[in-house]
N, C-alpha and C positions, 0 to 999 in steps of 0.2 A: 267630492272634495270641495272645500269652501275657499273663497277668494275675497280679497278686499274689493270694495265698491270703486268703480271708476267714476269720473265726472258724469258720464252718460247715465250710469246706473242711478246716481244720486238725483239727476234731473228727472228721470222717469218716475222714480219712487216719490220724489217731492211733488210731482204733479198728479199723483194718484188721488182718488176720492178719499182714501184713508187719511191723507195728510192735508186735505183741502182746507180744513178749518183751523189748522195749527199755525202758530207764529213760526217764522223761519228759524229762530234759535232753537225751538223745541224739535223741529224737523231735523236740523243738523245734529242735534244731540243724539237722536234715535239712530240716524244713519251712521254716526261715528262708531256705533257698536254692532252694526248690521254686517252680514256676510252675504256673498253671492254663491249660490249653488248652481253648478253647470251640470245638466243632465243630458244624456244621450236618449234618443228615441227609445221608448219602452222602459226606461229606468224609473224606479219609484222614488218619489220625494218622501213619502211616508205611507204607512199602511193603516187601515181601519183598526182601531184599538190601541195604536201607539199613543203615548202621552204627548199632548200638544205643548211644545216648548217655544214656538215662534209664530209670528204673524208673517204671512208671505205676500209678496208683491211680484207679479210677473214683469220681467224686464225684456224678455225676448222669447218668441216661440209660442207653442200651444201646449196646455196641460189639461188633462181630464180629471175630474173628481167623480168617483164612482163607489157604489156599494155592491157587495155580493149578496144576493138574496139566499134564503135558506135552501132553495132548489139549485143553487150554483150559478144562476143566471146573473149577468152583470147589468146593473142599472146605472146609467150615466146620469149624474146629478148636475153636472155643469162642465163647461169647457172654458178655461181661463186663458186670456192672452194679455198682451202688453198693457201695463198700467192698472190691471185689475188686482185687487187684494182679496185674500180669503183667509178664513180661520180665526177672525178677530174674537168672537165671543168664546169660542172653545179654548183658545190659548189664554185669554184673560182669566178664565175659570180654572185653568190648569187641568182641564178634563182630558179625556181620550178622544182622538179624532173619530167622528162618526162615519167618515169616508176614507177611501184611499186616494192618493194623488199619483198620477203617472204621466210622464212626458209623452205627448202624442207626436211631437217633433223634437229636435234638439232645443233645449230650453236654458234660459238663465233666470233664476228666481232669487229675489232679494229676501233674505230671512232676517227679520227684526226680533231679537229675543223678547219673549213675553214679559220677562221680569223688568226689562227696560221700560216697557209701557206701564207696568204696574207702579214702578218707581215714579214715573212722570205723573200718573194720575194721583198718587199720594201727595206729591209736591204741588201739583196744579190741578185741583179737582175740576176746574172749568174746562180742561182738555177733554173730559169725558164726553162733551157734546159732539166733538169731532168723531169719536168712536161710535157713538150712538147714530150719528148721521150715516156713517158708512154701513153700519148694521142694518139700518132702515132701508138703504138702497139695495142691499142684498135681499132683504125680505120682499121688497117690491119686485125685484127681478124674479124671485121664485113664484110670486103670485101671478105675474105675467106668463111665466112658463107653464104654470098649471092651467091658466086660461087657454093658452095655445093648445095644450094637450086635450082639454075637455071640449072646447068650442070650435076648433078649426079642423078642417080636413087635412089629410096628409099633404095634398098639393098646396094648400094655403100655407102650411108650416114651412114647406120647402121654399115657396115663393118668398116668405118673410126672411128666411135664412139667406137666400141669395141677395135680397135687397140690402141686407146688412153688410154685404161685401162690396156693394157698388160705391163708386166715388160720389160725393155729394153733388147734386145738380146734374148728374150724367143723364143724357137722353138714351144712350146705348152703352153697353159695356161688355168687356171680356174680363172675367174675374177668375183668379186661381182658387180652387177649392183648398182651404187651409189645412185639411187633414183628410184621411181616407174615408170612403163612403160608409164603411162599417160604423165608424165613430159618428159621422153625420147622422146616420139612422138612429143610433143610440141617443144622441143629443136631442133629436126631435121626437123621441118616443115611438119609433117605428121599427119594424123589421126590415132588413136589407131588401127583401123582395117588394115590400110596400114602398120603399124609397125609389126603387127602379120604376115602379108603376107611376109614381108621382112625377118623376122626371119625364116619363113618356107623355103624361097628360099635359105637361107644360110645353111640349113641343108645339102644340097648336097656338100657344101664346108667344111664340118666337123665342123659345129658350132651347139651346142645343148644348148637351153635356158631352164633353170628351172625357178622357181618362182623369185629368186633373184640373179641368177648367170648364167654365160655363160661358157661352156666348149669348148675350141678352140683347135682342134686337130693339126692344122698347122697354125702358125701365118704368115708364108711366103705365104701360099695359100690365106689367108684372105687378105693380103696386095695386092696380085695380083687382087683380086676381087675389092677392093676399088679403084685401080688405072687403071682398065681395061677401054678400049675404049667403050666396051659394057657391059651391066649389065648381071648377071647370070639369 
């Protein structure tokens, strides 16, 4: 079911990278026609092959983007959270989604109609720079993800993931794992048993994993592991 945007939804969407280069009046015009989708955990936002009719911005929760391989295996392409947008190039081409999107937790997702963006671009071609910038950032993120998969060990990938959950400038931290370990493994390009082995290797670096949290004795030491030339 779709709902109107609240003031908080408008603020989160307006601060996203997608809208970073647009004047306030253009942003408000797009948000005036946007809707919020509220999803329960496990509920699909769209499926691979569905026609792309909107550009989405996460307002709350976590959502996974994934593909189903010919052998039936699920390949996690990305995990999106608050303030992140997705689907820009596909929606603007009015093509079919190349991935499926499913809520990993309860979610709220802002959906901006693709036609509203197309109308804006026709009236204000200079606004295309903002869309290109957002697309470039997505591409850069995919390149970094491929680098992690190719050049870093499992323990290093897990260390980098945990660092991303730590508060800025923290010396030590206890962080909540944002979603289940099966999805963490898929996001990091690992099998669940490989994730468990990586968690075990990080114990010697002062990292203890409970059911849904990680206790990190030294963020600096964990950073050294993530960026080391050799894995622990």
